[in-house]
N, C-alpha and C positions, 0 to 999 in steps of 0.2 A: 441671096436671101440670108445666108449664114452671117454675112458681115453686118447686115442691118440688125439682126437679132442680137449679135454680140455687142454692137454699138449701143443699142437701147439698153441692154442689161447692165453694161458697165457704166453707162451715163447715170442710170438709176442708182447704182451703187455709189457713185461719186456724189450725187446730190444728197442721198440719204446719209452717206458717211460725213460729208461736210456739215450738214444740219445737225447730226448727232453729236459730232465733235464740238461744234459751237455751243450746243446746249450743255454738253459736259463741262466745258470750260466755264460757262456761266454759273453752273451748279457749284463748281469748285471755288470760284471767286466769291459767290454768295456765302459759301460755308466759311471761307476765311474771314469774311467781314463780320462774322458773328463774334470774332475775337476782339479783345480790348485794343485800344490804340497803343502804338509804340512811341518810343522816345523820338523826338524830332530829328535827333542826330542821325537816325537810320536813313534818312532820305538824302543826305548830302555829305560832302560836296559831290555834285554830280560827275565832274570829270574824273575825279580820283576813283570814285566808285565804278564808273564805267571802265576805266582802265584796268582795275583789279579784276572785274568780271571777265573782260576780254582775255586777260593773261591766264586766268584760271581755267576758262572754258577752252580757248583756242590753244593755249600753251599747255593745258592739262598738268599744271604745276603740282596739284595735290594728288592727282591720279598717279603721277610718276614716282611717288614714294614706293610703289611696287613697279619697278621699270617695264618689265616685259608686258604686264597686264596693262599698264598705262599706255604703252605704245600701241598695243592691240586695240584697246578701247578707242584710242584716237582715231584710227582708220575706220572703225565701225561708226564712230560719231560723224566723221566728215562725209561718210557715204550717204547719209540721209539728205542733207541739203544739196550736195553736189550731184546726186543721181536723180534729182527731181526732174531733170530734162528727159530722162528715160521714161518717166511716168507720162510726160506730156506726149512723147513719141508714141507710147503704147496706146494712148486715147485715140490717136490718129490711125494707128496700125490695125485696130479692130474694125475700122470702117474700110481701110484700104491698106493691104499689106505693103504697098510700095510707098507708103506716106513717109516723108522726111521733114524734119524741122527746117524752117527757112533759115537762110544766111549761114548757119554753122553746120549743116548736115554733111558737108564734104570737107570740113576743116580738119586736117589731120591732128592738130593739137587737141581738138574736142574728142576725136576718136581715141587717141592715146590716153587722155585724162580719164575717160570713162573706163577704158580697159584696165588701167592701173588701179583705180579706186575700187572698182568692183572686185578685182582679183585680190588685192591686199585686204579689203573688207571681208571677203569670203575666207581667206586664210585666217584672219583675225578672229572672226566669230566662231569658226570651227575650233580654233585653239582655246578660246575662252570656254566654249561648251565642253570640250574635253577636260579642261582644268576643273570645271564645276563638278564633273563626275569623279575625277581623281581625288579632289579635295572635299568631296561632298559628304553629307551626314551619313549616308548608308555605309560608308567605309570608315569614317573616323569618329562618328557620333558627336559627342559634345565638343570635341576638339576642333571640329570643322567650323570655319567662319560662316559656312552656309547653313548651319543648324539654325532653326527658327525661321528661315526664309520661306515664302510661299513658292514652292517649286514649280507648280504648273505654269505660273505666269512667266517664269524665266525660260522654261522649255518652250512655251508658246512664242515668246519674243525671238528666241534663238532660231526656232524653226521658221518663223516668218522671214527673218533676215536672210537665212540660207536660201529659202525658196526664192525670195525676191532677187538676190544676186545671181543665182543660177539661171533664173528666167531671163535676165539681161543677156547673159552669154548664149542661151539657146536661141532667143530671138535674133541675135546678131549672126549666130551660125546659119539659121535659115536664110537670112539675107545674103550671106556669102554664097550659099548653095544656089540661090536664085540669081546670082550675079548682079545684085542690087546693093552692093556694099562698097562705098567709095574709098575706104581706108586701106593703106598698104599692110602687108603681112607683118613688117617689122614693128608697126605701131599697135597692131591688134592680133597678136599671135594665137591667143586662146580662141577668139572668135573664128579665125580662119581654120584652126584645127577641128573645131566642131562643125564648120561648114563642110569639111571634107567628108564627114560621115553622115551628115543629115541630108534628107531629100529636099528638093526644091519644091516645097509644098506651101502655097499661100494660105490655104485654110489652116494648116498646122501652126503657121506663124501667128495667124490671127487668134487661134485658140490659146496659144501660149501668152500672147499679149493680154487677152481677156482674163486669163488665170492671174497674171501679174497684178492687173488693176483690181480684180476682185479681192485678193488677199491683202492688198495695200489699203483699200477702203474698209475692209472688214477689221483691219487692225485699228483704225480710228473708231469704228463702232464699238469694238471691244473696250477700248479705252474710255469711251463715253459711258459705257454700261458699268465699268468697274473702276470707279474713281480712286480706289485704294490700291490700284495696280502700280505700285511704286516703281518697278523696274521698266514700266512702259512710260509712266508720266514724267519721270525725272528729266527726260531730255527736253521737256518744255518748261518745267518749273525750276530746274537747277539754276539757270542764269539769273532769274529773279531772286532766288534764295541767296545766291552769292552776292548779288548787288546790295541787298538789304541787310547783310550780316553786320555784326557789331563793329568790326575793325575795317574802316575803309581803305587801310593801307594794305590789307591782304592777309593779315595774320589771323589765326583762329581766335574764337571767342574765349580766351583764357585770360589769366591775370586777375583783375578785380571782378567781383560779382556785380551785377546790375543792382542799383538801389531799387527799393520798392517804390513804385510810382502811384500817384493818386489815380482816381477813376478817369481823369481826362488824358492820362498818359504824358502830361506836359511837365510835371515837376515831382521831385521825390516826396514820398509820404512823410508828413509831419505828425508824429504819434501823439502830440499834445492836442492836435485838432482833429485827427482821423477818426472816422466812425466806421467800425467794421461792417455795419449794415450798408454803407454806402461805398466806402473805399475798399479795394481788394487787398486783403491781407493774405497774399499768396494765392494759390490756385486750389479751390475746392471742387470746382466743376470744370469740365473740359472747355466750356465757353469762357472761362476765366483766363485762359491762355491769351496772349496777344495774337493778332492776326499773323504776325511773324512766326509764332509758335506753331500755328496751324499750318502755315506754309512749310515749316520744317518737317512736320509730320507727313505732309503730302509729297515731299521731295525725296524721302528715304529710298535709296536704290536697293536696299536689303542686301548689300554687298557683304556685310559682316566684318568689315575692317575694324569698326569700333568694338565689336564683340571679341574679335581675336586678340585685341590688346588689353581688354578690361581685366584688371587684377581680380576683381570680384568673381567674374565668370571663369577665369582660369584657375580659381582655387575652389571651385565647386559650390559657389553661391548662386542664388537664383537670379541675380541681376545681369541681364543682357541688355546693354544700351540699345541695341537694334530692336529687340522685342518690345522693350519699353516704348520706344517710338512708334512701332507698328501697332501695339495695343491701343495707344492714345489716338493714333490716326483711325483705326477701325471704329473706335468708339465715337470719335468726333463725326465720322461720316454716317454712322448709324443714327446718331442723335440729331444731326443738322436739319434733316427735312422737317422734323416736328417743331424745332426751334424757329425755322424760317417761317412756319405757318402760325407761330404764336402759341403753339400748344405747350402747356405747362402741367405740373402734377395737379393743379387746381382746376384744370379744364374739366367740365362736367362730362359724364358718359364716355370717359376716355378708356380705351381698351386696356386690359390688364397687362399685356405685353409691352404696350407703349409706356404705361405707368411705371412698370418695372425698369425700363430703359432710362426713362427720365430721372428716376430716383436712385439709380445705381451710383453707389459712392465711387469717387475716383480712386481713393485709396482704401483698401479693406481686404480682409481675408477672404478665402473662398466661401466660407459660411455667410459673410456679409455681402458677397457678390461684387467685391471691389475689382476695379479694372487693374490697379497696380497693387500687388501685395505689399504690406509694410516691410517684409524682409528684403524685397527688392529695393524699396526706397532707401532704407537704412544701410544697405551693403555698400553704397557708393563712398568712395574715398576722395572724390573730387580731384582725382589725379590728373584728369585732362586727357588721358590717352585716347578716349573716344572722340573728342572734339579735334584733337591733333590729327587723327587719322582720317576723319570723315571727308570724302572727296567732294561733298556738296555742302559743306559748312553748316551742318546741323549743330545746334547749340544745346547738347544733352544736359550739361551741367546746370545751365540756367533753368531748365524745366524741372529738373530734379530738385533744385533749391526752392523753386516757386511752390512745388507740392509740399516740401518739408516745412516751409514757412507757414502754410495753412494748417498742417498737422500739429505744429508746435504752438502757434499763437492762437488759433481758433479752436482746434479740437483738443489741445493739451495731450496729444498722443505721440509719444516718442520713447525710445529705450529708457528704462528706469534709471540706468546708471547716469544718464545725462542730467538728472535732477541735482545731483551733487555738484556737477560741473557748473551749472547755472547758479546755484546758491553761492558756491565759492567766488564766482566771477562777480556777482552782485554785491556780496558782503565784504570780500577781501580783495577783489581786483586781480585775482589770479586763479588758475584752475585747480590748484592744490590747497587753497584755503589757508596759506601761510600768512603770517603777519608782514606788514609792508617794511618793517625794519630788517627783516631777514634778507631783503633784496641786496643788501650790501656785505653780507657775510663773505662773499667770494673774494673780497679785497684783502682779507686778513693776511693771507699768505704772500702778498706782493711786497717787494722791497722798495716800492715807491708809492707815492700818494696819488690816488686818482681823484681829480676835482669833481665834486658833487655840486650840481646846480642848486642854488638856493632860490633866487628870484630870476636873475638873468644869466646867460651863459658867461663864464669868465672871459675876460678881455683876451683876444687872440685865439680863441678856440676855433679849430678847423672843423671838427665834427662832433656832433653829439653821438656818443656810443649807445645805441639802443640795445640794452642787454637782453631783454625779453624775459618771460617768466621762467622758461626752461633754463636759460642761461644763468639766471640768478638763483634758482631754487632747486634745480635737479642736479644731484651730485656729479653725474657723468658729464652733463653739459657745463657744469662750472669750470671743468678743466679747459674746455674750449674757450670760455669767457676769459679765463686768466691768461691763456696762450695769446689771444688776440690783443688783450690789453698790453702784455709785455712786448709784443711785436710792434705795436703802435708806438709804444714808449721808446723802444730801441730805434725806431726809424725817425723819431723826432716829430711825430704827429701830435699836435695838441688836441686833446679830446677831453670831454667830460661826460658824466652820466647823470641821470635824473635821480638815481637812488630810490628812495621811498616814494617819490612823486610819480615814478613810472608805474603805470597800470597795464594790464593786458590790453593789447590792441583791440580785442574783441573778435579776432579771427575765429576761435572755437565756437563762440555763440552764433556768429553769423553763418558759419558753415553747418551748424546744427539746424539753423532756421529761425533762431530767436533774434530777429532783427532789432527788437526793442532794446535788449541788453547790449547788442553791438553798438547801437547808436549812443547809448548811455556812456559806455566806456570810451568810444572814439571821440565823442564831443568833449569829454573830460581831458583826454590826452591832447587833442587839438588845441584846446584852450591853454593847457600847460605849455605846450610847445611854442605856441604863438607868443605867449607872455614872456617866454625865455628868450625870444628872438632867434629861435632855431631855423636855420635854412638848409644845413647839410647834415644828413644822418647816415651812419654806418650801422647796419643791423646784422647780427650773427644768425638769426633764425629767418629762413626763407619765408615762413608764414608772416612774420612781422614785416619783413622786407616787401612782401607783396601787398600787405594791407596798408602800410604806411605810404608806399609809393603809388599804388593803383586805386585804393579805396578811400583814403582820407581826403583826397581832392574833392570827393563828392560832398564832404562836410566842411569844406573851407580849409583844409590842411594841404598846403602846397609846399612840398620839400623835395630837395634833390637827394634821393635815397640810393645808397649803394650797398651791396652785400659785402661782408668782410672778405670773401674770396676775390672779389673784383679789386678792392682797395690793396689787399696784400699782394696780389699779382702785379699791380701798378708799382707798388713800392719796390718789389724785386726788380722789375724792369728798369726802374729809375736808378738802381743801385743803392738805394736807401736800406735795403736788407739783402744780405749776401749769404746764401747757404753755403757752408763750408764742410760740415761734418757729413761724411757718407752715411747713408742709411741703406744697408745691403738687404733689402727685402723685396719680395714679390707683392705688389699691391694692386688690388682691383677697386675701382672707384664706383660708388653708387650715386647716380643722379637724383637729387631730391626733386620731386615733382614740381614744387612751387618755386624752385630756383631754375630748373631746366625748362620743362614744357610750358609752365605758366609765364616765364619771363625770359626765356631764351638764353640763360647764362649757363653755357656748357664749357666754354674754353678756359676761363680763369682758374678754376680748381685744377684742371689738368696742366696748365702752364705752371702753376706752383710746383706740382710734383716733378715736372720735367726739369726744373731748375735745381732740384735736390739731388746731389750726386749719389749714385748707388742704387737708386730706386729703379725697379723694373716694373712696368705697369702692363697689365693685361685686362682688356675690356671684357665684361660679361656679354653673353650673347645679346641681351636686351639692354641697350644703353642709349644715352642722348635722347633723341625724339621718341624712341621706343623703349625708353627706360621703364623698369617695373617698379611699381609703388612699394613702399615699406609697410603700408597699411594704416598709417597714422592720420592721414588727411581727412577732411570732411567731418571733423570732430570725432573720428573713430578712435583716436588716441585714448578717449575716455569711455569707450564702449566695449563690452565684451565681444569677442568674435566666436560665436557658437556654431556657425554653419561652415562645413567644408574645412579644407586645410587653411591654417593661418597664413595670411599673406606675407608676413615677415619670414616665416619659415620657408615658404616658396622662394623668396628672394635670396635667403642665405644659402639654400640648396644650390641655386644658380651661381652664387658667389664661390661656393666651394669647389665647383668645377674648374675654376682657375688656379686651384691650389695656392691660395694666398697666405702670406705671413700676416698681412693686415688688410682689413676692409676699411677704406677711407670714405668719407662723405663730407658734406658741408651743411648739415642741418641737425639740431639737437634732437628733434623728433625721430629722425632716421637713425641717429646714434643709439637712442634708447631702444627702438623697435628691433634693429638689427642686432644690437648687443644682447637683448633678451633671447632672441632665437639662437644666437651663437652659444650662449650659456647652456641652452637646452641641448644643443648638439654636443657640447663638451661633456655634459652629464651622461649622454647616451654613447659616448665614445666615438662620435662621428665627426669630431673636429679637433685639431690639435690644441692642447691646453694653452699654448702661447698666443693663439689667435685672438685679436681684439679689434674693436671698431674705434677709429679715431678720426677727428676732424682734420682737414688738410692744414688748418693753422697749427695744430699740434705737431704734425710732421715738419712743417716749416721751422717751428721753434726749435725742435730737436736738432735741426741742421744749422740754424743761425747761431743757437746758443747750446753748445755741445753738452754742457752740464745739466741741461733741462731734464734729461732722461732720468738723472739721479733722484730728482725731486718726486719722480713717479715710481720710486722703488724699483729701479732697473726695469723700466717698462716692459722689457721682454727678456725672459730667460730662455734662450734657445735650447731646444731639447738636444 
């Protein structure tokens, strides 16, 4: 009678569990379908995307950025599909404790596989659970990557997995005790060890099997009831999220920003024809996100890797990429049931709570009832650390930028300092508002003539040197510009510049969210470059490098773009530049975000320094893929930093731990930001007076041309 009761109960749990889970999936899919269409490129090519998905899921390529956690998670992951056979066994065992699967029930390989997977999975989940406690928010507060996570769901999932795996061994132990276990001791030692202490009880085996089935099907019921349970759902949604990510080759969604698309999602928005009432100008409501955005929110595992690497969060600002995604997810699933029923703010006799939910602004202060606070939105530097670290390929920056676009272009709501930036870009073509003829001032101190394009590139020109606004107009960056020009000249590289015809690439406007100004500047530059016959560009600024190479193709500008560190490293390798003068200094290198994470250029700047005799390099704790931002990206260069510690100060504090004589970089924005922070440290007596920030091109020039230092007034007077 006991077996019949247990069989009926577990069968009911299975039927209800499957039905609820199917309904939960249906609700989740219908919620995502509320989002706008995505670009057609998201769906293909099938083979390449499938390969990327399999590599990331089965190979755990992104999880292994934290090696032991990745390995542990892999064993937990594979235990789910591979141990499904034990669930099938348990459904038979509640009816008959002597039940065995057909064909494989006495196959030693099967017995060994289940023993290994269950044992390693159990060790892994216990290790991960302990790590969560050690690194949890109760111990380390804001510094914990688990801060802002929903903890009960994690504890529930961990407890469920532990109970499931333990139940497998207990059932096997009872079978050993009943002399009904066909596998040898060497293949199943844990099961035999338990069998030695457990009684030969058929009812006990059936009860444990029933327990195992009930908690398994309850897990699916809980998932169906709590669609926002990220740590539970990601095992089902992550493969789809990875498949539909921006880069089918497997890289993160970094580099160029997505263009604004029309309402059909099939072509970029044309501002001359666009209607803000019809076409989406960014995201003002959660349903304005694409369905891929809603899938992103549904897939978040709440692991906190993004948060732990975010420069804003690490310097006391309110932006947590994880919490931002979770807040958007919770709001989407709270609002979705009403949207699916066609309920709107105009629906008659609508309940006040529903009306408040539907009218809740996506971005707004606490008083306004906003889901995302403006300080959260404007703290982002677009550094890409969140996207780089995310194990399930969530595209945080794209979603932040979509919300910024709406705030800037529709609500006209953005930090006041950005007004000056936009006016200068529109009226003068550069962020500082200087006259276009000032773009050639840097050439005055050179002892050779730099060709300036008038209509077409001069005959025989190899590269157009894109100087950039900072490189042409900011005093510290001008030194880099001159160094690059001298090195190219010495190496015999024929190059030319646009001079006054060069305008800002539009990166600050686009990263602010003012897509219209970006397109205006970009189209002007594309027209100039195309008319001049430009095909190859060397850029000194990583922001220009990224925009020219990754974003201008969206507007018809197809160019072969290299960063100056790449070209200079190549020239040194070819023997066209030979460093000879030793530079006896300890140097630490700062990775610019838009050169490193966004474009994977890590090696060339380091190769240049390796070739300069005398230099001793020491990496900062956070470098390369985990490099820490200087604070200038995302148009933050032109906004005040009023909350928390300044990001550039945090980065310089880290640089000072290496006891450097010089901090090197390969970006004019980084040079300015780190230089300002170092000057503050000098004033406070916390840094040596001789410490400075220089571009790698300046270091190379000092070694290739020994008298270059003299022109910088004995660049370092050692104490």
